[in-house]
TIVEXPA-617047 format. One record per residue (C-alpha): residue in one letter; x negated, y, z; residue number from 1. Coordinates in steps of 0.05 Angstrom, whole numbers, plus 32768, in hexadecimal, padded with zeros to 4 digits. Each point is the difference from the previous one (the first is absolute). Example, Ala and Ser with C-alpha at 12.3 -4.5 7.8 and 13.67 -1.06 7.14 Angstrom:
BEGIN
<rec A <7F0A 7FA6 809C> 1>,
<rec S <7FE5 8045 7FF3> 2>,
END
This chain:
BEGIN
<rec M <831B 7F13 7ED4> 1>,
<rec S <7FE0 7FEF 8042> 2>,
<rec A <7FFF 7FB4 8003> 3>,
<rec K <7FD3 7FEA 7FC8> 4>,
<rec S <7FEF 7FB7 7FF4> 5>,
<rec T <7FBF 7FDF 7FF1> 6>,
<rec S <8023 7FC8 7FDA> 7>,
<rec M <8042 7FDC 7FF3> 8>,
<rec L <8015 7FB8 800C> 9>,
<rec I <803B 7FE5 7FD8> 10>,
<rec L <801D 7FBE 8014> 11>,
<rec A <802C 7FDF 7FCB> 12>,
<rec D <8022 7FBC 7FFE> 13>,
<rec D <7FEB 7FF0 7FB8> 14>,
<rec L <7FC8 8012 7FD1> 15>,
<rec S <8025 8027 7FCB> 16>,
<rec G <8021 8029 8036> 17>,
<rec A <7FBD 8010 8020> 18>,
<rec A <7FE4 8017 7FBD> 19>,
<rec D <803E 8028 7FEE> 20>,
<rec C <8000 8024 8043> 21>,
<rec A <7FB6 800F 7FFF> 22>,
<rec I <7FF6 8015 7FB8> 23>,
<rec A <8014 8048 800B> 24>,
<rec F <7FC5 8009 802F> 25>,
<rec A <7FD1 7FE6 7FCA> 26>,
<rec A <801F 8031 7FCF> 27>,
<rec A <7FF2 8038 8032> 28>,
<rec G <7FB6 7FEF 7FFF> 29>,
<rec R <7FFC 7FD4 803F> 30>,
<rec K <7FDA 7FBF 7FFE> 31>,
<rec T <8039 7FCE 8008> 32>,
<rec V <7FF8 7FB5 8009> 33>,
<rec V <8035 7FC9 8003> 34>,
<rec T <7FE9 7FC5 8028> 35>,
<rec L <801B 7FB9 8006> 36>,
<rec D <7FDD 7FF6 8043> 37>,
<rec A <800A 8030 803A> 38>,
<rec H <7FC1 7FE5 8020> 39>,
<rec A <7FD3 8012 7FC6> 40>,
<rec P <800F 804A 7FEF> 41>,
<rec D <7FD7 8030 7FD7> 42>,
<rec E <7FEC 8032 8035> 43>,
<rec G <7FE8 8031 7FCB> 44>,
<rec A <8047 800B 7FE9> 45>,
<rec T <802A 803C 8017> 46>,
<rec V <8040 7FD8 7FF5> 47>,
<rec I <8004 7FB5 800F> 48>,
<rec A <8040 7FDD 7FEA> 49>,
<rec A <8004 7FBA 801F> 50>,
<rec D <802E 7FCB 7FE4> 51>,
<rec T <8017 7FD9 803D> 52>,
<rec D <8026 7FCF 7FD3> 53>,
<rec T <8038 7FFC 8033> 54>,
<rec R <8040 8005 7FD7> 55>,
<rec R <8006 7FB4 7FFE> 56>,
<rec Y <7FF1 7FF6 804B> 57>,
<rec A <8031 7FF6 8039> 58>,
<rec P <800D 8044 8022> 59>,
<rec A <7FD8 7FF0 803F> 60>,
<rec D <7FC5 7FE7 7FD8> 61>,
<rec A <8002 803D 7FD3> 62>,
<rec A <8001 802E 803C> 63>,
<rec A <7FC4 7FDE 801F> 64>,
<rec R <7FD9 8001 7FBF> 65>,
<rec V <800D 804A 7FF4> 66>,
<rec A <7FED 8012 8048> 67>,
<rec D <7FBF 7FD8 7FF7> 68>,
<rec A <7FF1 8026 7FC0> 69>,
<rec L <8009 8043 8023> 70>,
<rec Q <7FD2 7FEB 8039> 71>,
<rec A <7FCB 7FE9 7FCE> 72>,
<rec L <8003 803F 7FD5> 73>,
<rec R <8010 8039 8030> 74>,
<rec A <7FC9 8034 800A> 75>,
<rec P <7FFA 8046 801E> 76>,
<rec G <8022 8032 7FD2> 77>,
<rec R <8020 7FCB 7FD5> 78>,
<rec R <804B 800A 7FF8> 79>,
<rec L <8032 7FCA 7FF2> 80>,
<rec Y <8034 7FF8 7FC9> 81>,
<rec K <802C 7FC3 8000> 82>,
<rec K <8017 7FF3 7FB9> 83>,
<rec I <8045 7FE1 7FFA> 84>,
<rec D <802B 7FEC 7FC6> 85>,
<rec S <8030 8038 7FED> 86>,
<rec T <8039 7FCE 7FFD> 87>,
<rec L <7FED 7FE5 8045> 88>,
<rec R <7FEA 7FBA 7FED> 89>,
<rec G <7FD2 7FD8 802C> 90>,
<rec N <7FF1 8001 804A> 91>,
<rec W <7FF7 804B 8004> 92>,
<rec T <8026 800C 8041> 93>,
<rec A <7FDA 7FCB 8027> 94>,
<rec E <7FBF 801D 7FE5> 95>,
<rec V <8013 8047 8010> 96>,
<rec A <8014 7FEC 8047> 97>,
<rec A <7FBD 7FDE 800A> 98>,
<rec L <7FDA 803C 7FE7> 99>,
<rec A <8029 8031 802A> 100>,
<rec R <7FE7 7FDD 803F> 101>,
<rec L <7FB9 8010 7FEA> 102>,
<rec A <8004 8041 7FD8> 103>,
<rec G <803B 8028 801C> 104>,
<rec C <8040 8018 7FE1> 105>,
<rec A <8010 7FEA 7FB9> 106>,
<rec I <8016 8037 7FCF> 107>,
<rec V <802C 7FD8 7FD2> 108>,
<rec A <800C 801D 7FBA> 109>,
<rec P <8006 7FCC 7FC9> 110>,
<rec A <801D 8030 7FCC> 111>,
<rec F <7FDE 8000 7FBC> 112>,
<rec P <8025 8033 7FD5> 113>,
<rec A <7FD7 7FF2 7FC2> 114>,
<rec T <801D 7FB9 7FFF> 115>,
<rec G <8046 8013 8014> 116>,
<rec R <7FFA 7FF0 804A> 117>,
<rec A <801D 8031 8032> 118>,
<rec V <8011 7FFF 804A> 119>,
<rec R <8041 8022 8016> 120>,
<rec D <801F 7FFB 8045> 121>,
<rec G <7FCD 7FCB 8012> 122>,
<rec G <8011 7FD3 7FC6> 123>,
<rec V <7FDB 7FEE 7FC0> 124>,
<rec F <801F 800F 7FBC> 125>,
<rec V <7FE7 7FE2 7FBF> 126>,
<rec H <8012 802D 7FC4> 127>,
<rec G <8039 801B 802A> 128>,
<rec V <801A 7FBB 8014> 129>,
<rec P <7FFE 7FED 804A> 130>,
<rec L <7FCB 7FCA 800A> 131>,
<rec D <8031 7FCE 801D> 132>,
<rec A <802A 8005 7FC0> 133>,
<rec T <7FC6 7FEF 7FD1> 134>,
<rec E <7FF7 7FBC 7FE0> 135>,
<rec T <7FBC 7FF8 8020> 136>,
<rec W <801B 8009 8046> 137>,
<rec Q <803C 7FD4 7FF4> 138>,
<rec L <7FD5 7FC8 7FE6> 139>,
<rec E <7FD0 8000 803A> 140>,
<rec H <8025 8020 803B> 141>,
<rec A <804B 7FF9 7FF4> 142>,
<rec G <8027 8013 803E> 143>,
<rec R <7FC6 8022 8023> 144>,
<rec D <8000 8049 8015> 145>,
<rec A <7FD1 8028 7FD3> 146>,
<rec S <7FFD 803F 802C> 147>,
<rec L <7FB9 8010 8015> 148>,
<rec S <8013 800B 8049> 149>,
<rec A <8025 7FBE 8006> 150>,
<rec M <7FC5 7FDA 7FE3> 151>,
<rec L <7FCD 8022 802B> 152>,
<rec E <8029 7FFB 803F> 153>,
<rec A <8009 7FB5 7FF3> 154>,
<rec A <7FB3 7FFD 8003> 155>,
<rec G <8001 8021 8045> 156>,
<rec L <7FF1 8048 7FED> 157>,
<rec K <8028 803B 801C> 158>,
<rec C <800F 802E 7FC4> 159>,
<rec A <8010 8049 7FF3> 160>,
<rec H <8014 8021 7FBF> 161>,
<rec I <7FE9 8040 7FDC> 162>,
<rec G <8033 8017 7FCC> 163>,
<rec L <7FF3 8027 7FC1> 164>,
<rec A <8017 8042 801F> 165>,
<rec S <7FCC 7FFB 8037> 166>,
<rec L <7FC9 7FED 7FD0> 167>,
<rec R <8010 8038 7FCE> 168>,
<rec D <8018 8038 802D> 169>,
<rec A <7FDD 7FF5 8042> 170>,
<rec P <7FBF 7FDB 7FF4> 171>,
<rec Q <7FE6 8011 8045> 172>,
<rec T <8038 7FD4 801B> 173>,
<rec L <7FDD 7FC3 7FE4> 174>,
<rec A <7FBD 8013 801F> 175>,
<rec T <8022 800A 8043> 176>,
<rec R <8027 7FC0 7FFA> 177>,
<rec I <7FC2 7FD7 7FF2> 178>,
<rec A <7FDB 801F 803A> 179>,
<rec A <803A 7FEF 802F> 180>,
<rec A <800B 7FB9 7FE4> 181>,
<rec A <7FCE 7FDD 802E> 182>,
<rec A <801D 801F 803E> 183>,
<rec E <8046 7FEA 7FEB> 184>,
<rec G <7FEB 7FB9 7FEF> 185>,
<rec I <8010 8009 7FB6> 186>,
<rec G <7FDB 7FCE 7FD5> 187>,
<rec A <8018 8016 7FBB> 188>,
<rec L <8016 8043 7FE3> 189>,
<rec I <8028 7FF5 7FC0> 190>,
<rec V <7FFA 803B 7FD0> 191>,
<rec D <8030 800E 7FC6> 192>,
<rec A <7FE2 8015 7FBD> 193>,
<rec E <801E 8007 7FBB> 194>,
<rec T <7FCB 8026 7FD9> 195>,
<rec S <7FB5 8002 7FF9> 196>,
<rec D <8003 8045 8021> 197>,
<rec D <8020 7FDF 803D> 198>,
<rec L <7FC7 7FCE 8005> 199>,
<rec A <7FCC 8037 7FF4> 200>,
<rec A <801D 8027 803A> 201>,
<rec L <7FFE 7FC2 802C> 202>,
<rec A <7FB8 7FF3 7FED> 203>,
<rec R <7FEB 8048 8011> 204>,
<rec I <8024 8000 8042> 205>,
<rec T <7FE8 7FBD 8019> 206>,
<rec A <7FB8 8003 7FE7> 207>,
<rec S <7FF2 803B 802E> 208>,
<rec L <8018 7FDC 803F> 209>,
<rec D <7FD1 7FE6 8037> 210>,
<rec T <8037 7FD6 8020> 211>,
<rec P <7FF5 7FB5 7FF9> 212>,
<rec F <802B 7FE7 7FC6> 213>,
<rec F <7FFA 7FDC 7FBE> 214>,
<rec W <8024 8005 7FBD> 215>,
<rec V <802F 7FCB 7FE5> 216>,
<rec G <8013 8007 7FB7> 217>,
<rec S <7FFC 7FEA 7FB8> 218>,
<rec G <7FD4 801E 7FCB> 219>,
<rec G <8028 8041 8002> 220>,
<rec L <7FE8 801E 8041> 221>,
<rec A <7FB9 7FE5 7FF3> 222>,
<rec R <7FFD 8029 7FC0> 223>,
<rec E <8012 8040 8026> 224>,
<rec L <7FCC 7FF3 8035> 225>,
<rec A <7FCB 7FF4 7FCB> 226>,
<rec A <8011 8043 7FE1> 227>,
<rec L <7FF0 8026 8040> 228>,
<rec P <7FBE 8024 7FF4> 229>,
<rec D <7FE9 7FFE 8048> 230>,
<rec L <801A 7FBE 801B> 231>,
<rec F <7FB8 7FE7 8007> 232>,
<rec D <7FC5 8021 8021> 233>,
<rec A <7FD3 7FF7 7FC2> 234>,
<rec P <800D 801C 7FBA> 235>,
<rec A <8017 7FD3 7FC8> 236>,
<rec A <7FCC 7FE6 7FD0> 237>,
<rec S <8002 800C 7FB5> 238>,
<rec T <8031 7FD2 7FDD> 239>,
<rec A <7FD7 7FFE 7FC0> 240>,
<rec R <7FF0 7FB9 7FEA> 241>,
<rec P <7FE0 7FE3 7FC2> 242>,
<rec A <8033 7FE7 7FCD> 243>,
<rec S <7FE3 7FBA 8007> 244>,
<rec A <801C 7FFD 8047> 245>,
<rec E <8046 7FFB 7FE2> 246>,
<rec V <7FF7 7FD7 7FC1> 247>,
<rec A <8000 7FB4 7FFA> 248>,
<rec H <7FC3 7FE3 7FDE> 249>,
<rec G <801C 7FBC 7FEF> 250>,
<rec P <8043 7FDE 7FFC> 251>,
<rec V <803A 801A 8029> 252>,
<rec L <802D 7FD1 8027> 253>,
<rec A <8044 8015 8019> 254>,
<rec L <8010 7FD0 8039> 255>,
<rec V <8049 8004 8013> 256>,
<rec G <801B 7FDD 803E> 257>,
<rec S <8040 8028 8007> 258>,
<rec L <8040 7FE2 7FE3> 259>,
<rec S <8027 8041 8002> 260>,
<rec S <8025 8019 7FC3> 261>,
<rec V <7FD4 803F 8004> 262>,
<rec S <7FC2 7FD5 7FF6> 263>,
<rec E <8021 7FDA 7FC7> 264>,
<rec R <800F 8041 7FDB> 265>,
<rec Q <7FB9 8018 800C> 266>,
<rec C <7FE3 7FC0 7FE4> 267>,
<rec A <802E 8004 7FC3> 268>,
<rec M <7FE7 8046 7FF0> 269>,
<rec L <7FB7 7FEC 8009> 270>,
<rec R <800A 7FC4 7FD2> 271>,
<rec G <8025 8029 7FCC> 272>,
<rec E <7FD6 803F 7FFF> 273>,
<rec A <7FBB 7FE3 800A> 274>,
<rec G <800B 7FBD 7FDD> 275>,
<rec I <7FE6 7FD8 803C> 276>,
<rec D <800F 7FB6 8007> 277>,
<rec E <8024 7FE9 803E> 278>,
<rec L <7FFA 7FBE 8025> 279>,
<rec I <8038 7FEF 8031> 280>,
<rec V <7FE8 7FCC 8031> 281>,
<rec P <8037 7FD1 8018> 282>,
<rec P <800B 8002 804B> 283>,
<rec A <7FFA 7FB4 8002> 284>,
<rec V <7FB8 8005 7FEA> 285>,
<rec L <7FF1 8033 8036> 286>,
<rec R <8024 7FDA 8036> 287>,
<rec D <7FD6 7FC1 7FF4> 288>,
<rec G <7FC0 8025 7FEF> 289>,
<rec A <7FC6 7FD4 7FEC> 290>,
<rec R <802B 7FC2 800B> 291>,
<rec H <802D 8013 7FC6> 292>,
<rec P <7FEE 7FDC 7FBE> 293>,
<rec M <8002 8042 7FDA> 294>,
<rec W <7FD7 8029 8030> 295>,
<rec T <7FBE 7FF7 7FDB> 296>,
<rec A <8020 800D 7FBD> 297>,
<rec W <801D 8042 8018> 298>,
<rec G <7FBE 8016 801D> 299>,
<rec D <7FDA 7FED 7FC1> 300>,
<rec D <8031 8027 7FD4> 301>,
<rec I <7FFA 803E 802B> 302>,
<rec G <7FB4 7FFA 8002> 303>,
<rec S <7FF7 7FF5 7FB5> 304>,
<rec R <8029 803D 7FEF> 305>,
<rec L <7FDB 802D 8030> 306>,
<rec R <7FBC 7FE7 7FEC> 307>,
<rec G <8014 800F 7FB8> 308>,
<rec G <800B 8048 8014> 309>,
<rec Q <804C 7FFB 7FFB> 310>,
<rec D <802B 802D 802C> 311>,
<rec L <8036 7FD9 8023> 312>,
<rec I <803E 8001 802C> 313>,
<rec V <8006 7FC6 8031> 314>,
<rec R <803D 7FFD 802C> 315>,
<rec I <8028 7FD2 802C> 316>,
<rec G <803E 7FE0 7FE1> 317>,
<rec R <8042 7FF0 8020> 318>,
<rec D <8026 7FBE 8008> 319>,
<rec D <803D 7FE7 8025> 320>,
<rec A <7FD6 7FEB 803C> 321>,
<rec F <7FE3 8046 800B> 322>,
<rec D <8003 801A 8048> 323>,
<rec P <7FEA 8048 800F> 324>,
<rec S <7FDD 7FE6 803F> 325>,
<rec E <7FCD 7FDB 7FD5> 326>,
<rec G <7FE6 8040 7FE1> 327>,
<rec A <7FBE 8000 8026> 328>,
<rec H <7FF3 7FB7 7FEF> 329>,
<rec L <800D 800C 7FB6> 330>,
<rec S <7FD5 803F 7FFF> 331>,
<rec N <7FC6 7FDB 8021> 332>,
<rec A <8006 7FC8 7FCD> 333>,
<rec L <8003 8031 7FC6> 334>,
<rec A <7FC1 8022 801A> 335>,
<rec A <7FDD 7FBC 8007> 336>,
<rec L <8012 7FF0 7FB8> 337>,
<rec V <7FE0 8041 7FE7> 338>,
<rec A <7FC6 8006 8031> 339>,
<rec P <7FCE 7FD5 7FD9> 340>,
<rec H <8006 8031 7FC6> 341>,
<rec F <8001 8041 8028> 342>,
<rec G <7FB8 8011 7FEF> 343>,
<rec T <8012 8007 7FB6> 344>,
<rec L <8031 8039 800E> 345>,
<rec G <7FF4 8049 7FF0> 346>,
<rec G <8041 8013 8021> 347>,
<rec L <8037 7FE4 802C> 348>,
<rec I <8047 801A 8008> 349>,
<rec A <801F 7FDC 803C> 350>,
<rec T <804B 8008 800A> 351>,
<rec G <801B 7FEE 8044> 352>,
<rec G <7FDC 800A 8042> 353>,
<rec E <7FFB 7FB6 8010> 354>,
<rec T <7FE5 7FF1 7FBA> 355>,
<rec A <7FCC 8038 8004> 356>,
<rec R <7FE7 7FEA 8044> 357>,
<rec A <7FFD 7FB7 7FEB> 358>,
<rec M <7FD9 8011 7FC1> 359>,
<rec L <7FCD 802D 8023> 360>,
<rec A <7FF7 7FCE 8038> 361>,
<rec A <7FF5 7FC7 7FCF> 362>,
<rec A <7FCD 802C 7FDB> 363>,
<rec N <7FDC 8011 8042> 364>,
<rec V <8012 804A 7FFA> 365>,
<rec G <8009 8018 8047> 366>,
<rec S <800D 8049 7FF2> 367>,
<rec L <800D 8033 7FC9> 368>,
<rec E <7FEB 8049 7FFB> 369>,
<rec L <803A 8024 7FE1> 370>,
<rec V <7FF2 802A 7FC2> 371>,
<rec R <8040 801B 7FE3> 372>,
<rec E <804C 7FFC 8000> 373>,
<rec I <8015 7FEF 7FB9> 374>,
<rec E <8049 800E 800E> 375>,
<rec A <8027 8003 8041> 376>,
<rec G <7FF2 7FC0 8026> 377>,
<rec V <7FCD 7FE5 7FCD> 378>,
<rec A <7FBA 8004 801E> 379>,
<rec L <7FBD 7FF3 7FDF> 380>,
<rec G <7FC4 7FEA 8028> 381>,
<rec R <7FBD 7FDD 7FFE> 382>,
<rec A <7FE2 7FCB 802E> 383>,
<rec T <7FD5 8022 8035> 384>,
<rec T <7FC6 7FD1 7FF5> 385>,
<rec A <7FDD 7FFE 7FBD> 386>,
<rec S <7FFE 7FB4 7FFD> 387>,
<rec A <804B 7FF7 800D> 388>,
<rec A <8030 7FF9 7FC6> 389>,
<rec N <7FC8 8009 7FCD> 390>,
<rec G <8010 804A 7FFE> 391>,
<rec A <8048 7FF7 7FE8> 392>,
<rec A <802F 803A 8005> 393>,
<rec I <803A 7FEB 802D> 394>,
<rec V <8046 801C 7FFD> 395>,
<rec T <8034 7FEF 8035> 396>,
<rec K <804B 800D 7FFD> 397>,
<rec A <803B 7FEB 802C> 398>,
<rec G <8029 7FCB 7FDC> 399>,
<rec A <8045 8020 7FFA> 400>,
<rec F <7FE4 8046 7FF7> 401>,
<rec G <7FF0 8032 7FCA> 402>,
<rec S <8019 8018 7FBE> 403>,
<rec E <800D 7FD2 7FC6> 404>,
<rec H <7FBD 8018 7FE4> 405>,
<rec A <7FD8 7FF1 803F> 406>,
<rec L <7FD9 7FC2 7FE8> 407>,
<rec Y <7FF7 801C 7FB9> 408>,
<rec G <7FE8 8043 801D> 409>,
<rec A <7FCE 7FDC 802D> 410>,
<rec Y <7FE8 7FD6 7FC5> 411>,
<rec R <7FF6 803E 7FD4> 412>,
<rec H <7FDA 8022 8038> 413>,
<rec L <7FD1 7FC4 8007> 414>,
<rec R <7FF5 8001 7FB6> 415>,
<rec G <7FED 804A 8001> 416>,
<rec Q <803E 8013 7FD8> 417>,
<rec P <802A 803E 800E> 418>,
<rec A <8041 7FF9 8026> 419>,
<rec V <803F 7FFC 7FD5> 420>,
<rec A <803E 802B 800B> 421>,
<rec G <8029 7FE4 803A> 422>,
<rec T <7FCA 7FDA 8025> 423>,
<rec A <7FFE 8032 8038> 424>,
<rec A <804B 8001 800B> 425>,
<rec L <8022 7FD0 802F> 426>,
<rec D <8039 7FD8 7FE3> 427>,
<rec K <803C 801A 8027> 428>,
<rec N <8028 7FC4 7FEB> 429>,
<rec A <7FD0 7FCF 8022> 430>,
<rec R <802A 7FFA 803F> 431>,
<rec E <7FD6 7FC6 8019> 432>,
<rec T <7FC4 802E 8005> 433>,
<rec S <7FE0 7FFF 8045> 434>,
<rec I <7FC1 8019 8021> 435>,
END
């Protein structure tokens, strides 16, 4: 491999996605930090994953924010990976178009075979179902074209496509195609992939190129890049860590902002198997915040349980007035409710990117150094400054993601207990799953 990197920059539109995409590099022995602020990075890290928090922005604003993050964090030898949702949620096309103007051709490969995501003929499939036929797409994007080329071209990028045959049988075709892309005015090369071997081949081919380009993908391609032994110009460090780095020394709080059925099943298993109490905060309380007559009572109840050493699930409830667009507001309010008691925690499991970001921001935790992947998409980290978070172990997980055992498996890990059968397997029936 000729084009080695000094470091990697991952730009993601939410916190759990940033952690999920970056965790493979930590597992490979690279110092990996997730930051909430692109203007305050840990320059000692080999891999910096910045949460731009742009999923909820208007497309033009998201594009500007992502371009600003790249300008703030780019450095000689630092390569770029734009993390996108494998079911194409958010402002990813506007963001990729903005980055392409600064970083060259985008190599677009959102496949994630381990979670049932594949790309065939330039279209995303979820467990074999075309993306535009899934419930998730119909709820959010009914009537819109889900093909990658149509979405990228609508954002102003000229596209080309690399099929499976070219990737598998003529890998040099891809290298040549990328080299020629700039001259042809191509802003995005869409690459089909169905298996981990496909993504591994793509990682090997592209990592050796000197042509200006950047990767666009989910956690799937990131894992294959992290597995390359000579991607970086410095050897990986030892991954050995003291057991105390992964165990919670104090009460564990599972903070759940996602309302997906996947999260509900995960909470049910955590309650049933670990015997943990659950508090479901009414949305009305969170909408009004401190103005609500029950706000103080809810905060006092949470605080007294945690100070008493009790492990706890706290999650957002649902009511007839619920609107998905208020997710960020409810997450911020939930974090504000918990923040006065954060210092008592030994461990936090935050489900949902907005919830995780809101909680860390409220607790003045600006960045996490990633430690371990507990199961696919479930990342464990520690605050990068000793004073932040009182040393709590912090687990992040995308809301509608993971096996039925995901929360329970994370809880057992924080308690220093062995994994139980099934916690490493993704629930293939969880069709809402997304990264």
